[in-house]
Every structure is written in C-alpha cells, then in structure tokens.
C-alpha positions in Angstrom: -14.5 -21.2 9.5 -16.6 -20.2 12.5 -13.7 -19.2 14.7 -10.5 -17.2 14.0 -7.4 -19.3 15.0 -4.9 -18.7 12.2 -3.6 -15.5 10.5 -3.8 -17.2 7.2 -7.6 -17.2 7.5 -7.3 -13.5 6.4 -5.3 -13.2 3.2 -4.9 -9.9 1.5 -2.5 -10.7 -1.3 -0.1 -13.3 -2.7 2.6 -12.5 -5.1 5.6 -14.3 -6.7 9.1 -12.8 -7.0 10.6 -12.6 -10.4 14.0 -13.2 -8.8 15.1 -16.9 -8.4 16.2 -17.5 -4.8 17.6 -20.7 -3.3 15.8 -23.5 -5.3 12.6 -21.8 -6.4 11.1 -18.4 -7.0 9.9 -16.9 -3.7 6.3 -16.4 -2.9 5.1 -13.7 -0.5 1.7 -13.6 1.2 0.2 -10.6 3.1 -2.1 -12.0 5.8 -3.7 -10.7 9.0 -0.8 -9.1 10.9 2.1 -10.6 8.9 4.1 -10.9 5.7 5.0 -14.5 4.9 7.7 -15.8 2.6 8.0 -19.2 0.9 11.1 -20.5 -1.0 9.5 -23.9 -1.9 6.6 -22.8 -4.0 4.2 -22.6 -1.1 4.9 -25.9 0.7 6.2 -24.1 3.8 6.0 -20.5 4.9 8.1 -18.3 7.3 7.1 -14.9 8.7 9.5 -12.2 7.6 7.6 -9.2 8.9 5.0 -8.8 11.7 5.5 -11.9 13.9 2.9 -12.0 16.6 1.4 -8.8 15.2 -2.2 -7.6 15.1 -2.4 -5.4 12.0 -5.7 -6.3 10.5 -4.7 -4.9 7.1 -1.5 -5.7 5.2 -0.2 -5.5 1.7 3.0 -6.5 -0.2 4.6 -5.6 -3.5 7.8 -6.6 -5.2 10.0 -5.1 -7.8 11.6 -6.8 -10.8 14.9 -7.1 -9.0 13.4 -8.4 -5.7 13.0 -5.3 -3.6 10.0 -5.9 -1.3 7.6 -3.2 0.0 5.0 -3.8 2.6 2.3 -2.0 4.6 0.9 -2.9 8.0 -2.1 -1.0 9.5 -1.8 0.9 12.8 -3.6 -1.5 15.0 -0.5 -3.7 15.2 2.6 -3.3 17.2 4.6 -3.4 14.0 2.9 -0.8 11.8 3.5 1.5 8.8 5.5 1.1 5.6 8.5 -1.1 5.1 11.2 -1.8 2.5 13.5 -4.8 2.1 16.3 -5.3 -0.4 16.4 -9.0 0.2 12.9 -9.9 1.2 14.0 -11.0 4.6 15.3 -8.0 6.5 12.8 -5.1 6.5 13.4 -1.4 7.3 10.6 0.9 8.6 10.4 3.8 6.1 7.2 5.3 7.5 7.3 9.1 7.5 7.0 10.5 11.1 3.7 12.3 10.4 1.8 9.1 9.8 0.0 7.9 12.9 -3.3 6.3 11.9 -3.3 4.0 9.0 -6.1 1.6 8.3 -5.9 -0.3 5.0 -3.2 0.5 2.5 -2.6 -0.9 -1.0 0.7 -0.5 -2.9 1.9 -0.2 -6.5 5.5 -0.1 -7.6 5.9 2.1 -10.7 7.0 -0.3 -13.5 8.5 2.7 -15.4 10.7 3.7 -12.4 10.8 1.0 -9.7 12.3 3.5 -7.2 8.8 5.0 -7.0 6.1 3.3 -5.0 2.5 4.6 -4.5 0.7 4.0 -1.2 -3.1 4.5 -1.3 -4.6 4.5 2.3 -7.8 4.7 4.2 -7.1 6.6 7.4 -8.7 6.6 10.9 -9.2 10.4 10.8 -8.0 13.4 8.9 -4.5 14.6 9.6 -3.2 18.1 9.7 -0.1 17.1 7.8 -1.4 14.7 5.1 -4.4 13.1 3.7 -7.8 14.5 2.6 -11.5 14.2 3.4 -14.2 12.9 1.2 -17.8 11.9 2.0 -19.7 8.8 1.1 -23.3 8.7 -0.3 -24.7 8.9 3.2 -22.7 12.1 3.9 -20.3 10.3 6.3 -16.7 11.5 6.2 -14.0 9.2 4.9 -10.3 10.0 5.2 -7.9 8.9 2.5 -4.4 9.6 1.3 -2.2 8.9 -1.7 1.6 9.1 -1.0 4.5 8.6 -3.5 7.7 7.2 -2.1 10.9 7.7 -4.1 13.9 5.6 -3.0 17.2 7.4 -3.0 19.9 5.5 -1.1 20.9 3.1 1.6 18.1 1.2 3.4 15.5 3.8 2.2 14.7 5.3 5.6 15.1 8.9 6.6 16.9 10.9 3.9 17.3 7.6 1.9 13.7 8.1 0.7 11.5 11.1 -0.3 7.8 11.2 0.4 5.4 13.2 -1.7 1.8 13.8 -0.5 -0.5 13.6 -3.5 -3.7 13.5 -1.4 -4.8 17.0 -2.3 -5.1 15.9 -5.9 -7.5 13.0 -5.2 -10.9 13.4 -6.9 -13.0 14.1 -3.8 -14.6 17.4 -4.7 -17.1 16.5 -7.4 -20.5 18.0 -6.7 -22.2 14.7 -7.6 -21.9 12.5 -4.4 -21.6 9.3 -6.4 -18.6 10.6 -8.5 -16.4 11.3 -5.5 -13.5 9.0 -4.6 -14.7 6.7 -1.8 -13.3 3.5 -0.5 -16.1 2.2 1.8 -13.9 2.1 4.8 -11.1 0.6 2.8 -13.2 -2.2 1.4 -12.8 -0.9 -2.1 -9.2 0.1 -2.6 -6.7 -0.4 -5.5 -3.8 1.5 -7.1 -1.8 0.7 -10.2 0.7 2.4 -12.4 0.4 1.8 -16.2 3.6 0.7 -17.9 5.2 3.1 -20.5 3.1 6.1 -19.3 2.8 8.4 -16.3 -0.8 7.2 -15.8 -1.9 6.2 -12.3 -5.2 4.4 -11.7 -7.0 4.3 -8.4 -10.2 2.5 -7.5 -12.8 2.9 -4.8 -16.5 2.7 -5.5 -15.4 4.2 -8.9 -12.3 3.9 -11.0 -10.2 7.0 -11.9 -7.1 7.5 -14.1 -4.7 10.4 -13.6 -2.6 11.2 -16.7 0.0 13.0 -14.6 0.4 10.6 -11.7 -1.9 12.8 -9.5 0.7 15.5 -9.5 -2.2 17.8 -10.1 -6.0 17.6 -9.8 -6.5 18.7 -13.4 -5.8 15.5 -15.4 -8.0 13.0 -13.7 -10.9 11.2 -15.4 
C-alpha cells in the first residue's frame, strides 16, 4: 500500500494459544500500536491492548496455560510491558526505571513459564539499566536484556521480580563485527531452549548463553 490507513498494515507477530477458549483456539496478533485477539480462527479481531495507540513496535507471547505477555514501545500512550492471565485484561508490569523503549521482543522460558525474557533496543543509555554497544560505523546503540519472574497476583509491583542481564550482553568484543548489534531494532530475537538453561539472542549475529546471561562468561 502507498498510504498508511490501518494498523494491520504493520504486523510484528501472530501466535496461537494452546488453550481452547470459547469455540476455537485464540489467535493473537501484534500490530502497529495494538494487540488483537481472535476467537474464531482469524475471521474477526478485537483489540485487547493498545486501542487508539501509537506504539510503532509491539510484540506478544503466550504460555502453555494461556498467560499472555506483551510489549509496546514508548512512542504510544500505552507503553511498556504487560501481563494478562486471561488474554483480555492486561496489567502494566513495567518497572519504574524504564522510560525509553523502542522495539522489544519476548520469549517465555519453556522450562519455567514464570520467567520471561525481554530483549530491547532503547532510545538512549539509561543510568539504571541497559548497556551500550557500537555498530560497524562506530555509532552507539543502546540495548537491554531483562528477565521477569512472576511471583503472585497480577504480576505488578512485588508480584514480579525484574533482573537486569544487560551487563552480560556480548558488546565488548574488540572485533567490531562480533559485537551484539540490532541495527536500530531491525535485527532482534530472543529464545529460550527447552530442557536447558540456554538463551539465544540475535542481532546481526547469533549468540547463545549457556547460563541464561547470568554472567558474561558462557556466551558463544
């Protein structure tokens, strides 16, 4: 299309829920500004998060028991990280120190679905989280890796624990082309391997950490 007139023109992810709801398995779609939900295998859609919102970047992930996590970039009026136990009502679980998210991608840990990894490209470096890398032109990029652990209730405040793993990202290699870079968020992926503690992240290169980025010493 030559003009932008529908949020569905920008689609970041589509996933299906493993939990049967109503008369069919739910589908979720992360689009420009919003998270949509369908209960009729995609024939119709309803916004469940980010109505009339302007977040350019969004993402969505769902656990095996139907808990939905979402991320909306900071250029929207609804922004940050969200959790929903039913896929309809979402709670903002964003830690207070996060102010400047660009694109974020999510991965629920299949070995412990109370843990969720959030890999983000940031507007600028933060004094409280994130780290700085440089691309091949020497331009700074600001990135972060956070792990969220659900504890209780709706998951907000003390119901969830955030761990900043950003200092352990592979951004210090002396070879410029071996540093983690995400090209302004264009290259960005995170996944947790089943039955191990291995976390894989991708930018212009792919990296695997054998201790879930809890240290900088086991990344390849």
